[in-house]
N, C-alpha and C positions, 0 to 999 in steps of 0.2 A: 605781419602784413596783413591788411584786411583786402577782401575781394568784393567788388560790387558788379552785379549784372547790369548791362545796359538795357533799357527798357524796350528798345526797338530792335529786335532781330531781324535779319535779312533773309531773303530768299530768292531764288531764281529757278525757272526752268532750264533744263540743260539736257542736250542729247549729244554726249560725247562721241567723238570719232572713234572707230575701230583702232584699238591699240596692238601694235606688234610687240612681241617680247622686247622688254627693256624701255618701251616708250612711255612718255608721260603727256599729259595735256592739262590745261588749266583753264578756268573760267573765274569771273569776278562777281561778287555779291556786294552790293551796297548795304553798309551797316552804320546808321547815323552815329556819330561820337567815337567811331573806332579810331585807334591811334597806334602807330608802331610801337611794339612793346607789350600790347594788351594780349590776353589769352584768348584763344579761339576754339570753339567746339564746332565741329562740321557733321552733319548728318544728312540722310536723303530718305525718300520715301519708298525705297525698294525693300519689300518685306523679307526678302531671302537673302539680304546682304550680310556677310560677304558671299558673293556667288562663287569665289575662289579665294581661299586664304592668301594667295600670293598676288592679289589685287589690293592695293591700299590707297587711302585718301587722307588728305590732311588740309589744314587751313592756316593761313597767317595773315596779319594786317600788312599790307604792302604800301599804304599810304592814307591819308585822312579819308575816313569813312569807306575804305575799301578793303575788302578781304579776298584773298586769292585762295581758290581751292584747287589742290593739285590732285589729279587722279593718275596712279601709276600702275604698270603692268610689270610685276617682279617674276612672272611665270615664264614658261617656255612655250607658251600657247598663245594664239591670237585671242584677244579678248574684246568683245563688243558689250557696253554697258546699255541698258535700256534707258530711254528718256525718262527723266524723273524731275521732281522738285528737289532742290538742294537748299539746306538751311544753314545759316551761321550764326552762332551766338557768341557775343564778345563779353569778357569780364575784364574789368579795369582794377588794377592795383591802387589802392588808396592809402594814405598815411593815417595812422589811428588818431 
C-alpha cells in the first residue's frame, strides 16, 4: 500500500467548551480532497500538550472534504482547553 499526503492541510481556530469528566466535544476542519477511509493526523498549537495525559484528541474524515476532531476528557477532573489553532493533515491510500 502506498500513502500520499494531500497537498492542502486544513486548520481552524477552536475554543472548546469546558469538559466534565467523561465528556467529549467535536469541531470540523475542511480539508480539500479528504474522503471517508483516509488517514488523519490532528495537532494543535498548544506548546504544553498534553496538559493532562487523560485528555485525548483524534480525527477522522466524516464526509467529503470534512475532518471531525474529537476532544475527550477521560480524567476525573473538569478540563478547560485553551483556545488554539487545530490542524488536520490527511493521507490517502493509493494503489501501486
